[in-house]
C-alpha positions as CSV (number, residue, x, y, z in Angstrom):
1,X,-25.7,220.4,155.1
2,X,-22.5,219.6,153.4
3,X,-22.5,217.1,150.5
4,X,-20.3,214.7,152.6
5,X,-22.7,214.8,155.6
6,X,-25.7,214.4,153.3
7,X,-24.0,211.4,151.7
8,X,-23.3,209.8,155.1
9,X,-27.0,210.5,156.1
10,X,-28.2,208.8,152.9
11,X,-25.9,205.8,153.4
12,X,-27.2,205.5,157.0
13,X,-30.8,205.8,155.8
14,X,-30.2,203.1,153.2
15,X,-28.5,200.8,155.7
16,X,-31.4,201.2,158.0
17,X,-33.9,200.6,155.2
18,X,-32.0,197.7,153.8
19,X,-32.5,195.8,157.1
20,X,-36.2,196.7,157.3
21,X,-38.4,194.1,158.8
22,X,-41.5,195.7,157.3
23,X,-40.5,194.4,153.8
24,X,-40.1,197.9,152.4
25,X,-43.7,198.9,153.2
26,X,-42.8,202.4,152.1
27,X,-42.5,201.0,148.5
28,X,-45.5,198.7,148.7
29,X,-49.0,199.8,147.8
30,X,-47.9,203.4,147.8
31,X,-48.6,206.1,145.3
32,X,-46.3,209.1,145.9
33,X,-47.6,212.2,144.0
34,X,-45.5,213.5,141.1
35,X,-45.3,217.0,139.7
36,X,-44.9,217.6,136.0
37,X,-41.3,218.7,136.7
38,X,-40.5,215.5,138.6
39,X,-42.0,213.4,135.9
40,X,-39.7,215.0,133.3
41,X,-36.7,214.6,135.6
42,X,-37.4,210.9,136.2
43,X,-38.1,210.3,132.5
44,X,-34.8,212.0,131.6
45,X,-33.0,209.9,134.3
46,X,-34.4,206.7,132.9
47,X,-33.4,207.6,129.4
48,X,-29.9,208.8,130.3
49,X,-29.3,205.5,132.3
50,X,-30.9,203.3,129.7
51,X,-33.5,202.0,132.2
52,X,-36.5,200.7,130.3
53,X,-39.8,200.7,132.2
54,X,-42.9,200.5,130.1
55,X,-45.5,203.1,131.2
56,X,-43.9,204.0,134.5
57,X,-46.6,206.5,135.6
58,X,-50.3,206.2,136.2
59,X,-52.7,209.0,136.4
60,X,-55.9,209.0,138.4
61,X,-56.8,212.2,140.2
62,X,-53.0,212.7,140.3
63,X,-49.9,211.1,138.7
64,X,-47.8,208.6,140.6
65,X,-45.4,205.7,139.8
66,X,-47.2,202.6,138.6
67,X,-47.3,199.6,140.9
68,X,-45.9,196.2,139.6
69,X,-47.9,193.0,139.7
70,X,-46.9,192.5,143.4
71,X,-48.0,195.9,144.4
72,X,-44.5,197.5,144.7
73,X,-43.5,200.8,143.1
74,X,-42.3,200.1,139.6
75,X,-39.0,201.9,140.6
76,X,-38.4,199.5,143.5
77,X,-35.9,196.7,142.5
78,X,-37.0,193.7,144.5
79,X,-33.6,192.0,144.0
80,X,-31.3,194.8,145.2
81,X,-33.9,196.4,147.5
82,X,-33.0,199.7,146.1
83,X,-34.9,202.5,144.3
84,X,-33.6,202.6,140.7
85,X,-34.4,206.3,140.5
86,X,-33.0,207.1,144.0
87,X,-31.2,210.2,142.8
88,X,-34.4,211.7,141.4
89,X,-37.1,209.9,143.4
90,X,-40.4,211.6,144.3
91,X,-40.4,214.4,146.9
92,X,-42.4,212.4,149.4
93,X,-39.9,209.5,149.0
94,X,-37.1,211.9,149.7
95,X,-39.0,213.3,152.7
96,X,-39.8,209.8,154.2
97,X,-40.5,208.9,157.0
98,X,-41.7,212.5,157.3
99,X,-45.2,213.0,155.8
100,X,-47.7,215.8,155.8
101,X,-51.3,216.9,155.8
102,X,-52.9,220.3,155.1
103,X,-55.1,221.7,157.8
104,X,-58.4,222.5,156.2
105,X,-59.1,225.4,158.6
106,X,-55.8,227.2,158.4
107,X,-54.6,225.9,155.0
108,X,-51.2,225.3,156.5
109,X,-49.0,222.3,156.1
110,X,-48.7,220.1,159.2
111,X,-45.9,217.6,159.7
112,X,-46.0,214.0,160.8
113,X,-43.5,211.1,161.2
114,X,-44.4,207.5,160.7
115,X,-44.3,205.2,163.7
116,X,-41.3,203.0,164.2
117,X,-43.4,199.8,164.1
118,X,-44.1,200.5,160.4
119,X,-40.8,202.2,159.5
120,X,-37.6,201.4,161.4
121,X,-36.0,204.5,159.8
122,X,-38.6,206.7,161.6
123,X,-37.4,205.3,164.9
124,X,-33.8,205.9,164.0
125,X,-34.5,209.5,162.9
126,X,-36.8,210.4,165.8
127,X,-34.3,209.2,168.4
128,X,-31.4,211.3,167.0
129,X,-32.6,214.9,167.6
130,X,-29.8,216.4,165.4
131,X,-30.7,214.0,162.6
132,X,-34.4,214.6,163.1
133,X,-33.9,218.4,162.8
134,X,-31.8,218.2,159.6
135,X,-34.1,215.6,158.0
136,X,-37.3,217.6,158.9
137,X,-35.7,220.7,157.3
138,X,-35.0,218.7,154.1
139,X,-38.4,217.0,154.1
140,X,-40.2,220.4,154.5
141,X,-38.3,221.8,151.5
142,X,-39.2,218.8,149.3
143,X,-42.9,218.7,150.4
144,X,-43.4,222.5,150.2
145,X,-42.1,222.3,146.6
146,X,-44.5,219.5,145.9
147,X,-47.5,221.3,147.4
148,X,-46.6,224.5,145.5
149,X,-46.4,222.6,142.2
150,X,-49.5,220.3,142.4
151,X,-52.9,221.5,141.3
152,X,-55.8,221.7,143.8
153,X,-57.5,218.5,142.5
154,X,-54.3,216.5,143.0
155,X,-53.8,217.9,146.5
156,X,-57.4,217.2,147.5
157,X,-57.0,213.6,146.4
158,X,-53.7,213.2,148.3
159,X,-55.2,214.7,151.4
160,X,-58.0,212.0,151.4
161,X,-55.4,209.3,151.9
162,X,-55.3,208.3,155.5
163,X,-51.9,207.7,157.2
164,X,-53.0,206.5,160.6
165,X,-49.7,205.2,161.9
166,X,-48.1,208.6,162.2
167,X,-47.8,211.3,164.8
168,X,-47.6,215.0,164.5
169,X,-44.2,216.8,164.9
170,X,-43.3,220.5,164.7
């Protein structure tokens, strides 16, 4: 995809997200996994842009952006409704509203999309088959990189998180 088309797609995504009636549920009570590489990229981005966030990451069985006192991702700016690390955000955030699971029997990654009732962007993407195809390709690249770089303990913890308001796509 050309940079110009990618830029238009991102603008379209942001415009859809900016009018979200679900109050940015993708940024609320969510803990997107971070690889060591992504942590370094985000830390560098914060430093280069003089963005000060104390203790931006939390580690349990895997590392993710800390949540603020209201339960939003620490990188979500509630005033502007924008991600302050948009250019380097976590792989699963780039992939959204596409998500994944790993089939325990086959070990293969399976692909899902969120339902429109919880993510208006999902409805917009799913209805436009050309957009869906290009976004799924992009999402698969991001998530495959994530899966390849995370350790088994982190992947196991992530796979235990239920995402019931999704449906499988190919």
